[in-house]
N, C-alpha and C positions, 0 to 999 in steps of 0.2 A: 585727044577726044575719046578714043576707045579705052584708054587706060583709066580715064576719069570715070567712065561708065562702069568699067569692071570694078573699080574701087567702091563706087557707090552701091553696086549690087552686093558686093562682099560685105560691106558694112551693114546692109539691111538683112542679109541672110545669116551671117555668122553670129552665133550666140556663144559668147565665151563660157567655158566651163569653170568650175571652182578653182582648178589649179591655175588656169590662165589669169583669173582675177587675182588670186593670191600672189602670183609672180609680178603682177603689175602694181600691186598696192604695197607689199612689204619690201623694204630695201634688201638688196642682195646680201649685204654684210650681216643683217639680222638672220636671214635664212641660213647663211653659212654657219653661224654660231649654233643655231638650233640643230642643224644637220650634224655638226661635229659633236654636240652633246648627245644626240640620239645614237650615233655610232659608238661613242664612248660608253653609253649606258648598255648597249647591246654587247659590246666587247667585255665590259666589266661583269655583266651577268653571266658570262661564260668563264672568265678567268679570275676576276677579283670581285666577288659578290658584295663585299663590304662597301664598295664605292658606289653601288647603284643608288642607294638612298640619298647620299649627298649630291650626286650629280642631278638627280631628279629635282631636288630642292633648288639647286642652282638654276636649272632651266626655268622653274616657276618664278623664282625671284628675278631672273634676268628679263622675263617677259614684261615686268612692270616698269623697268627703266625706260625702254623706248616709248611705252604707252604714256608714262608721266611726261616725258619730253614732248611728245606730240600734243598732249592736252595743254601744256604750258605755252607752246608756240601758237596753238589755236586760240587760246584766250588772249594772247598778245595781239594776234591778227584781228580778232574781233574788237579789241580795244581801239585799234587803229581804224578799222572800217566803220565803226559805229553800230547802227542797228543791223542785225542779221536775222534772216527768216528762220523759223524753227526747222524747216525742212533741211536747211544747210547744217544746222546743229545735229539733227538726227543722222544724216548721211555721214558726217564727219565722225560722230561717235561710233557708228557702226563700223566704219573702216578702221578706226583706232583699236577696236576690239580684236582684230585679226591676230595681232601679235600676242595678246594674252591667251587667245585660243590656241596658238601654236605652243606656247609654254605649258598650257594645261594638258595638251595632247602628249607632249614629251614626259611630263610629270606622271600622267596616267599610265603610260607605257612602262615607266620605271616602277610604279606600284604593282603593275601586273607581273613584272619580272620578279619582284620581291615576293609576291604571293605564290608564284610558281616555285620559287626556291624554298620557301618555308614548308610547302606541302611535300616536297621531295625529301627533306631532312627529317 
């Protein structure tokens, strides 16, 4: 009884931050790949500057693969369900854009590193 009351209060009071929402929405294997690409970009910016541009492009291109897969599965589910409200469409599309946003952030970091490297030389 007390545990249920505590859980109910926590659900009403706790407002998840953007990182919590990101970890709940994006699968862990996708986050792992983006973290590996980001670490590789930062390492290559220090040791092998020629690799920064291709790795940033790979991160941006990779972000569209899970997005396309999610859109395809969503369209298949809508086909099976029939009529779906526009609010469900908007919420699903917003969630699917998280992966593309991650790819753009990693791509932007690679471009910033490239800009810093070209101003030093």
